[in-house]
KOLBA-670938 format. One record per residue (C-alpha): residue number from 1; x, y, z. Coordinates in nm, 2 decimals, m for minus. Layout:
! residues N
+-----+--------+--------+--------+
|   k |     c1 |     c2 |     c3 |
+-----+--------+--------+--------+
| NUM |      X |      Y |      Z |
...
+-----+--------+--------+--------+
//
This chain:
! residues 375
+-----+--------+--------+--------+
|   k |     c1 |     c2 |     c3 |
+-----+--------+--------+--------+
|   1 |   4.39 |  m2.80 |   0.61 |
|   2 |   4.54 |  m2.45 |   0.63 |
|   3 |   4.88 |  m2.44 |   0.44 |
|   4 |   5.19 |  m2.39 |   0.64 |
|   5 |   5.28 |  m2.07 |   0.46 |
|   6 |   4.95 |  m1.90 |   0.60 |
|   7 |   5.04 |  m2.01 |   0.95 |
|   8 |   5.39 |  m1.86 |   0.90 |
|   9 |   5.24 |  m1.53 |   0.79 |
|  10 |   5.01 |  m1.52 |   1.09 |
|  11 |   5.30 |  m1.60 |   1.31 |
|  12 |   5.50 |  m1.32 |   1.16 |
|  13 |   5.22 |  m1.07 |   1.25 |
|  14 |   5.20 |  m1.22 |   1.60 |
|  15 |   5.58 |  m1.20 |   1.65 |
|  16 |   5.59 |  m0.84 |   1.56 |
|  17 |   5.31 |  m0.74 |   1.79 |
|  18 |   5.46 |  m0.92 |   2.09 |
|  19 |   5.80 |  m0.78 |   2.01 |
|  20 |   5.66 |  m0.42 |   1.98 |
|  21 |   5.47 |  m0.44 |   2.32 |
|  22 |   5.77 |  m0.62 |   2.48 |
|  23 |   6.00 |  m0.35 |   2.35 |
|  24 |   5.80 |  m0.06 |   2.49 |
|  25 |   5.80 |  m0.25 |   2.83 |
|  26 |   6.18 |  m0.29 |   2.79 |
|  27 |   6.22 |   0.08 |   2.75 |
|  28 |   5.99 |   0.15 |   3.04 |
|  29 |   6.17 |  m0.09 |   3.26 |
|  30 |   6.54 |  m0.10 |   3.15 |
|  31 |   6.59 |   0.17 |   2.90 |
|  32 |   6.80 |   0.15 |   2.59 |
|  33 |   7.02 |  m0.16 |   2.62 |
|  34 |   7.16 |  m0.29 |   2.28 |
|  35 |   7.02 |  m0.34 |   1.94 |
|  36 |   7.02 |  m0.72 |   2.00 |
|  37 |   6.76 |  m0.73 |   2.27 |
|  38 |   6.50 |  m1.01 |   2.28 |
|  39 |   6.21 |  m0.78 |   2.19 |
|  40 |   6.40 |  m0.64 |   1.88 |
|  41 |   6.47 |  m1.00 |   1.77 |
|  42 |   6.10 |  m1.09 |   1.80 |
|  43 |   6.01 |  m0.77 |   1.60 |
|  44 |   6.25 |  m0.84 |   1.31 |
|  45 |   6.16 |  m1.21 |   1.31 |
|  46 |   5.83 |  m1.08 |   1.16 |
|  47 |   6.02 |  m0.96 |   0.85 |
|  48 |   6.21 |  m1.30 |   0.82 |
|  49 |   5.89 |  m1.51 |   0.86 |
|  50 |   5.70 |  m1.30 |   0.62 |
|  51 |   5.99 |  m1.32 |   0.37 |
|  52 |   6.00 |  m1.70 |   0.40 |
|  53 |   5.62 |  m1.75 |   0.34 |
|  54 |   5.60 |  m1.49 |   0.06 |
|  55 |   5.92 |  m1.60 |  m0.11 |
|  56 |   5.80 |  m1.96 |  m0.11 |
|  57 |   5.46 |  m1.86 |  m0.24 |
|  58 |   5.60 |  m1.64 |  m0.52 |
|  59 |   5.88 |  m1.87 |  m0.64 |
|  60 |   5.67 |  m2.19 |  m0.61 |
|  61 |   5.38 |  m2.02 |  m0.81 |
|  62 |   5.62 |  m1.90 |  m1.07 |
|  63 |   5.83 |  m2.20 |  m1.13 |
|  64 |   5.64 |  m2.49 |  m0.98 |
|  65 |   5.52 |  m2.78 |  m1.20 |
|  66 |   5.21 |  m2.98 |  m1.15 |
|  67 |   4.84 |  m2.93 |  m1.11 |
|  68 |   4.87 |  m2.77 |  m0.77 |
|  69 |   5.09 |  m2.49 |  m0.91 |
|  70 |   4.88 |  m2.45 |  m1.21 |
|  71 |   4.58 |  m2.36 |  m0.99 |
|  72 |   4.79 |  m2.12 |  m0.79 |
|  73 |   4.91 |  m1.95 |  m1.11 |
|  74 |   4.55 |  m1.92 |  m1.23 |
|  75 |   4.46 |  m1.73 |  m0.92 |
|  76 |   4.77 |  m1.51 |  m0.90 |
|  77 |   4.90 |  m1.17 |  m1.02 |
|  78 |   5.21 |  m1.10 |  m1.23 |
|  79 |   5.47 |  m0.85 |  m1.12 |
|  80 |   5.81 |  m0.81 |  m1.26 |
|  81 |   5.80 |  m1.15 |  m1.44 |
|  82 |   5.71 |  m1.32 |  m1.11 |
|  83 |   5.37 |  m1.47 |  m1.02 |
|  84 |   5.20 |  m1.51 |  m0.69 |
|  85 |   4.91 |  m1.39 |  m0.47 |
|  86 |   4.90 |  m1.02 |  m0.44 |
|  87 |   4.92 |  m1.06 |  m0.06 |
|  88 |   5.25 |  m1.24 |  m0.09 |
|  89 |   5.41 |  m0.94 |  m0.28 |
|  90 |   5.28 |  m0.70 |  m0.03 |
|  91 |   5.43 |  m0.92 |   0.26 |
|  92 |   5.76 |  m0.93 |   0.07 |
|  93 |   5.77 |  m0.55 |   0.05 |
|  94 |   5.69 |  m0.52 |   0.41 |
|  95 |   5.95 |  m0.76 |   0.51 |
|  96 |   6.21 |  m0.57 |   0.32 |
|  97 |   6.11 |  m0.24 |   0.48 |
|  98 |   6.12 |  m0.39 |   0.83 |
|  99 |   6.46 |  m0.53 |   0.78 |
| 100 |   6.59 |  m0.21 |   0.62 |
| 101 |   6.48 |  m0.02 |   0.92 |
| 102 |   6.69 |  m0.21 |   1.16 |
| 103 |   7.03 |  m0.03 |   1.09 |
| 104 |   6.85 |   0.30 |   1.06 |
| 105 |   6.70 |   0.25 |   1.41 |
| 106 |   7.04 |   0.14 |   1.55 |
| 107 |   7.21 |   0.45 |   1.41 |
| 108 |   6.92 |   0.68 |   1.55 |
| 109 |   6.97 |   0.54 |   1.89 |
| 110 |   7.35 |   0.58 |   1.87 |
| 111 |   7.30 |   0.94 |   1.75 |
| 112 |   7.02 |   1.05 |   1.97 |
| 113 |   7.01 |   0.80 |   2.27 |
| 114 |   6.69 |   0.67 |   2.43 |
| 115 |   6.36 |   0.70 |   2.25 |
| 116 |   6.16 |   1.01 |   2.37 |
| 117 |   5.87 |   0.91 |   2.16 |
| 118 |   5.73 |   0.60 |   2.00 |
| 119 |   5.68 |   0.80 |   1.68 |
| 120 |   6.02 |   0.86 |   1.53 |
| 121 |   6.15 |   0.82 |   1.17 |
| 122 |   6.31 |   0.47 |   1.20 |
| 123 |   6.00 |   0.36 |   1.39 |
| 124 |   5.77 |   0.49 |   1.12 |
| 125 |   5.97 |   0.28 |   0.85 |
| 126 |   5.94 |  m0.01 |   1.08 |
| 127 |   5.57 |   0.04 |   1.13 |
| 128 |   5.52 |   0.09 |   0.76 |
| 129 |   5.68 |  m0.24 |   0.69 |
| 130 |   5.49 |  m0.41 |   0.96 |
| 131 |   5.16 |  m0.27 |   0.84 |
| 132 |   5.26 |  m0.39 |   0.49 |
| 133 |   5.30 |  m0.75 |   0.63 |
| 134 |   4.98 |  m0.71 |   0.81 |
| 135 |   4.79 |  m0.59 |   0.51 |
| 136 |   4.96 |  m0.85 |   0.29 |
| 137 |   4.87 |  m1.13 |   0.54 |
| 138 |   4.50 |  m1.01 |   0.54 |
| 139 |   4.50 |  m1.00 |   0.15 |
| 140 |   4.66 |  m1.35 |   0.14 |
| 141 |   4.41 |  m1.50 |   0.38 |
| 142 |   4.13 |  m1.34 |   0.19 |
| 143 |   4.24 |  m1.48 |  m0.14 |
| 144 |   4.24 |  m1.83 |   0.00 |
| 145 |   3.93 |  m1.78 |   0.21 |
| 146 |   3.72 |  m1.65 |  m0.07 |
| 147 |   3.83 |  m1.94 |  m0.30 |
| 148 |   3.78 |  m2.21 |  m0.04 |
| 149 |   3.51 |  m2.47 |   0.01 |
| 150 |   3.27 |  m2.42 |   0.31 |
| 151 |   3.47 |  m2.65 |   0.53 |
| 152 |   3.81 |  m2.50 |   0.46 |
| 153 |   3.66 |  m2.15 |   0.47 |
| 154 |   3.54 |  m2.19 |   0.83 |
| 155 |   3.90 |  m2.27 |   0.95 |
| 156 |   4.05 |  m1.98 |   0.73 |
| 157 |   3.79 |  m1.75 |   0.88 |
| 158 |   3.91 |  m1.81 |   1.23 |
| 159 |   4.27 |  m1.74 |   1.14 |
| 160 |   4.16 |  m1.44 |   0.94 |
| 161 |   3.97 |  m1.30 |   1.25 |
| 162 |   4.28 |  m1.37 |   1.47 |
| 163 |   4.51 |  m1.17 |   1.24 |
| 164 |   4.23 |  m0.90 |   1.24 |
| 165 |   4.24 |  m0.88 |   1.61 |
| 166 |   4.62 |  m0.84 |   1.60 |
| 167 |   4.58 |  m0.56 |   1.35 |
| 168 |   4.35 |  m0.38 |   1.59 |
| 169 |   4.58 |  m0.44 |   1.88 |
| 170 |   4.89 |  m0.30 |   1.67 |
| 171 |   4.69 |   0.00 |   1.57 |
| 172 |   4.62 |   0.08 |   1.93 |
| 173 |   4.99 |   0.01 |   2.03 |
| 174 |   5.10 |   0.30 |   1.81 |
| 175 |   4.87 |   0.54 |   1.99 |
| 176 |   4.98 |   0.47 |   2.35 |
| 177 |   5.14 |   0.81 |   2.40 |
| 178 |   4.78 |   0.96 |   2.35 |
| 179 |   4.56 |   0.72 |   2.53 |
| 180 |   4.72 |   0.68 |   2.87 |
| 181 |   4.50 |   0.68 |   3.17 |
| 182 |   4.53 |   1.05 |   3.26 |
| 183 |   4.40 |   1.14 |   2.91 |
| 184 |   4.07 |   0.93 |   2.92 |
| 185 |   3.86 |   1.22 |   3.01 |
| 186 |   3.99 |   1.44 |   2.72 |
| 187 |   3.84 |   1.47 |   2.38 |
| 188 |   4.18 |   1.40 |   2.22 |
| 189 |   4.18 |   1.04 |   2.36 |
| 190 |   3.86 |   0.96 |   2.17 |
| 191 |   3.98 |   1.15 |   1.86 |
| 192 |   4.29 |   0.94 |   1.84 |
| 193 |   4.13 |   0.61 |   1.91 |
| 194 |   3.86 |   0.67 |   1.65 |
| 195 |   4.13 |   0.71 |   1.38 |
| 196 |   4.16 |   0.38 |   1.20 |
| 197 |   4.02 |   0.15 |   1.48 |
| 198 |   3.65 |   0.14 |   1.38 |
| 199 |   3.76 |   0.10 |   1.00 |
| 200 |   3.97 |  m0.20 |   1.08 |
| 201 |   3.71 |  m0.36 |   1.29 |
| 202 |   3.43 |  m0.32 |   1.05 |
| 203 |   3.63 |  m0.39 |   0.73 |
| 204 |   3.75 |  m0.72 |   0.85 |
| 205 |   3.40 |  m0.81 |   1.00 |
| 206 |   3.23 |  m0.73 |   0.66 |
| 207 |   3.49 |  m0.93 |   0.48 |
| 208 |   3.47 |  m1.23 |   0.70 |
| 209 |   3.09 |  m1.25 |   0.70 |
| 210 |   3.10 |  m1.37 |   1.05 |
| 211 |   2.82 |  m1.26 |   1.28 |
| 212 |   3.04 |  m1.18 |   1.59 |
| 213 |   3.36 |  m1.08 |   1.40 |
| 214 |   3.42 |  m0.74 |   1.57 |
| 215 |   3.36 |  m0.90 |   1.92 |
| 216 |   3.61 |  m1.18 |   1.84 |
| 217 |   3.88 |  m0.93 |   1.73 |
| 218 |   3.82 |  m0.71 |   2.04 |
| 219 |   3.86 |  m1.03 |   2.25 |
| 220 |   4.19 |  m1.11 |   2.07 |
| 221 |   4.31 |  m0.76 |   2.14 |
| 222 |   4.20 |  m0.78 |   2.51 |
| 223 |   4.35 |  m1.13 |   2.57 |
| 224 |   4.69 |  m1.01 |   2.43 |
| 225 |   4.69 |  m0.71 |   2.67 |
| 226 |   4.58 |  m0.88 |   2.99 |
| 227 |   4.84 |  m1.15 |   2.92 |
| 228 |   5.10 |  m0.88 |   2.89 |
| 229 |   4.98 |  m0.71 |   3.20 |
| 230 |   4.98 |  m1.02 |   3.41 |
| 231 |   5.29 |  m1.19 |   3.29 |
| 232 |   5.55 |  m0.92 |   3.23 |
| 233 |   5.57 |  m0.81 |   3.60 |
| 234 |   5.69 |  m1.16 |   3.68 |
| 235 |   6.01 |  m1.10 |   3.49 |
| 236 |   6.30 |  m0.93 |   3.70 |
| 237 |   6.43 |  m0.60 |   3.55 |
| 238 |   6.61 |  m0.28 |   3.66 |
| 239 |   6.68 |   0.05 |   3.50 |
| 240 |   7.03 |   0.09 |   3.32 |
| 241 |   6.97 |   0.45 |   3.23 |
| 242 |   6.89 |   0.75 |   3.45 |
| 243 |   6.75 |   0.96 |   3.59 |
| 244 |   6.54 |   0.70 |   3.79 |
| 245 |   6.24 |   0.87 |   3.95 |
| 246 |   6.07 |   0.56 |   4.05 |
| 247 |   6.24 |   0.24 |   4.17 |
| 248 |   6.17 |  m0.07 |   3.93 |
| 249 |   6.25 |  m0.43 |   4.01 |
| 250 |   6.05 |  m0.60 |   3.72 |
| 251 |   5.92 |  m0.54 |   3.37 |
| 252 |   5.66 |  m0.27 |   3.36 |
| 253 |   5.36 |  m0.35 |   3.13 |
| 254 |   5.13 |  m0.10 |   2.97 |
| 255 |   4.78 |  m0.04 |   3.12 |
| 256 |   4.47 |  m0.26 |   3.14 |
| 257 |   4.31 |  m0.29 |   2.78 |
| 258 |   4.05 |  m0.05 |   2.67 |
| 259 |   3.68 |  m0.17 |   2.69 |
| 260 |   3.66 |  m0.22 |   2.31 |
| 261 |   3.46 |  m0.55 |   2.36 |
| 262 |   3.15 |  m0.38 |   2.46 |
| 263 |   3.15 |  m0.13 |   2.17 |
| 264 |   3.25 |  m0.42 |   1.93 |
| 265 |   2.96 |  m0.63 |   2.05 |
| 266 |   2.71 |  m0.35 |   1.99 |
| 267 |   2.88 |  m0.29 |   1.65 |
| 268 |   2.81 |  m0.65 |   1.56 |
| 269 |   2.45 |  m0.62 |   1.65 |
| 270 |   2.41 |  m0.31 |   1.43 |
| 271 |   2.59 |  m0.48 |   1.13 |
| 272 |   2.36 |  m0.79 |   1.16 |
| 273 |   2.05 |  m0.57 |   1.15 |
| 274 |   2.16 |  m0.33 |   0.87 |
| 275 |   2.29 |  m0.57 |   0.61 |
| 276 |   2.05 |  m0.42 |   0.34 |
| 277 |   2.11 |  m0.06 |   0.43 |
| 278 |   2.31 |   0.18 |   0.21 |
| 279 |   2.68 |   0.20 |   0.32 |
| 280 |   2.66 |   0.57 |   0.43 |
| 281 |   2.34 |   0.50 |   0.65 |
| 282 |   2.50 |   0.18 |   0.79 |
| 283 |   2.82 |   0.37 |   0.86 |
| 284 |   2.64 |   0.65 |   1.05 |
| 285 |   2.44 |   0.39 |   1.26 |
| 286 |   2.74 |   0.17 |   1.33 |
| 287 |   2.98 |   0.47 |   1.40 |
| 288 |   2.74 |   0.64 |   1.63 |
| 289 |   2.66 |   0.31 |   1.82 |
| 290 |   3.03 |   0.22 |   1.85 |
| 291 |   3.13 |   0.57 |   1.97 |
| 292 |   2.84 |   0.61 |   2.23 |
| 293 |   2.89 |   0.27 |   2.36 |
| 294 |   3.27 |   0.30 |   2.41 |
| 295 |   3.23 |   0.64 |   2.58 |
| 296 |   2.96 |   0.50 |   2.80 |
| 297 |   3.19 |   0.22 |   2.93 |
| 298 |   3.53 |   0.37 |   2.91 |
| 299 |   3.45 |   0.70 |   3.08 |
| 300 |   3.34 |   0.55 |   3.42 |
| 301 |   3.60 |   0.28 |   3.39 |
| 302 |   3.86 |   0.55 |   3.37 |
| 303 |   3.72 |   0.69 |   3.70 |
| 304 |   3.76 |   0.34 |   3.86 |
| 305 |   4.12 |   0.31 |   3.74 |
| 306 |   4.21 |   0.62 |   3.94 |
| 307 |   4.09 |   0.45 |   4.27 |
| 308 |   4.30 |   0.25 |   4.51 |
| 309 |   4.08 |  m0.05 |   4.42 |
| 310 |   4.25 |  m0.06 |   4.08 |
| 311 |   4.61 |  m0.07 |   4.23 |
| 312 |   4.66 |  m0.44 |   4.21 |
| 313 |   4.80 |  m0.71 |   3.98 |
| 314 |   4.46 |  m0.75 |   3.80 |
| 315 |   4.42 |  m0.39 |   3.68 |
| 316 |   4.78 |  m0.29 |   3.71 |
| 317 |   4.74 |   0.07 |   3.79 |
| 318 |   5.03 |   0.06 |   4.05 |
| 319 |   5.29 |   0.00 |   3.78 |
| 320 |   5.52 |   0.30 |   3.70 |
| 321 |   5.82 |   0.31 |   3.47 |
| 322 |   6.14 |   0.44 |   3.61 |
| 323 |   6.11 |   0.78 |   3.43 |
| 324 |   5.76 |   0.86 |   3.60 |
| 325 |   5.81 |   1.19 |   3.79 |
| 326 |   5.64 |   1.17 |   4.13 |
| 327 |   5.46 |   1.50 |   4.07 |
| 328 |   5.31 |   1.38 |   3.73 |
| 329 |   4.94 |   1.35 |   3.69 |
| 330 |   5.01 |   0.98 |   3.61 |
| 331 |   5.18 |   0.92 |   3.94 |
| 332 |   4.92 |   1.12 |   4.14 |
| 333 |   4.63 |   0.94 |   3.98 |
| 334 |   4.48 |   1.25 |   3.83 |
| 335 |   4.33 |   1.33 |   3.48 |
| 336 |   4.54 |   1.56 |   3.27 |
| 337 |   4.31 |   1.85 |   3.16 |
| 338 |   4.39 |   1.91 |   2.79 |
| 339 |   4.05 |   2.06 |   2.69 |
| 340 |   4.07 |   2.43 |   2.81 |
| 341 |   3.70 |   2.48 |   2.81 |
| 342 |   3.37 |   2.29 |   2.79 |
| 343 |   3.32 |   2.41 |   2.43 |
| 344 |   3.66 |   2.28 |   2.33 |
| 345 |   3.57 |   1.94 |   2.49 |
| 346 |   3.24 |   1.90 |   2.31 |
| 347 |   3.38 |   2.03 |   1.99 |
| 348 |   3.65 |   1.75 |   2.02 |
| 349 |   3.39 |   1.49 |   2.10 |
| 350 |   3.18 |   1.58 |   1.81 |
| 351 |   3.50 |   1.54 |   1.59 |
| 352 |   3.55 |   1.19 |   1.75 |
| 353 |   3.20 |   1.09 |   1.68 |
| 354 |   3.21 |   1.21 |   1.31 |
| 355 |   3.55 |   1.03 |   1.28 |
| 356 |   3.39 |   0.71 |   1.41 |
| 357 |   3.11 |   0.74 |   1.15 |
| 358 |   3.34 |   0.82 |   0.87 |
| 359 |   3.57 |   0.53 |   0.96 |
| 360 |   3.28 |   0.29 |   0.97 |
| 361 |   3.17 |   0.40 |   0.63 |
| 362 |   3.53 |   0.36 |   0.50 |
| 363 |   3.54 |   0.01 |   0.66 |
| 364 |   3.21 |  m0.11 |   0.52 |
| 365 |   3.32 |  m0.01 |   0.16 |
| 366 |   3.65 |  m0.17 |   0.21 |
| 367 |   3.50 |  m0.49 |   0.36 |
| 368 |   3.26 |  m0.52 |   0.05 |
| 369 |   3.56 |  m0.49 |  m0.17 |
| 370 |   3.76 |  m0.74 |   0.03 |
| 371 |   3.49 |  m1.00 |  m0.02 |
| 372 |   3.58 |  m1.01 |  m0.39 |
| 373 |   3.94 |  m1.07 |  m0.35 |
| 374 |   4.05 |  m1.41 |  m0.49 |
| 375 |   4.41 |  m1.34 |  m0.61 |
+-----+--------+--------+--------+
//
């Protein structure tokens, strides 16, 4: 049976991701309303839930009496006179950072108005806290999973992979400004996506020792995003800020999820067949296969997304936020040319491929280290 505090930590990660996506949709559909919006409450609930689970673990491990707590103390670390799993301390730090960012974010909006970019100072403090909670939750689940019996380990592994899929989804959420539909034929799109994404996939896959771990995580990412794409437009909404370039009557979601599933499936096949290889060779093979597969499926799919056949509820390319200018490449279903020459494009694609291989190597080394975590 999985302890309640592990479920609580997983719920914290889920709450932050749902709140983050919902908040972006809120800004695209309504604009800046008040600090006390439902998406903001979902985001900051992450810090509260992480605080509850980590505080319980730390204080019960430190002060609890009985065989159960003796076992917890034997597999814990000591920080500032308190004892607990390392992941619980990281979660606690992340929760404090998230909650501390709230007044900073409110002041920022009062001073500067509507968000122009996702990446702003208060959002980076918030993201740092959230990634702390994500990392802490991963560490916490690893400690319990690596100490568990075979039966308990199987259940913990599924929860671990679910949290891993949420980590992948959140890493992509922060990159939305650089991976929109008009950028899908630019090298920068692939460079940005290859920063972090392959490393997260392969690290958690190797740590979990599940044959289809990367595919499962990619499915979690895809499921979240198609659910948002199909459900949010059912909710009425209208802009409260101007100028309004496009009439909006409902919540505007982001785009159809990237086709990570195909690349993740190929990555799993590579990982299964290279278990005895050196990490650098395994990283090169996995990174190259992941990158080539992703380009092979996403490039033609981007062409399809520009066609009238994709302008429906299923693919959602007919949704525009109220700030979309009618003359923009986005509204005209055109690719935005960032690469000024073929040489610049191919240089960027080479950088993206090397990033993929490098991230794979980092992920493999990290995953092997994660297999040894028991505290």
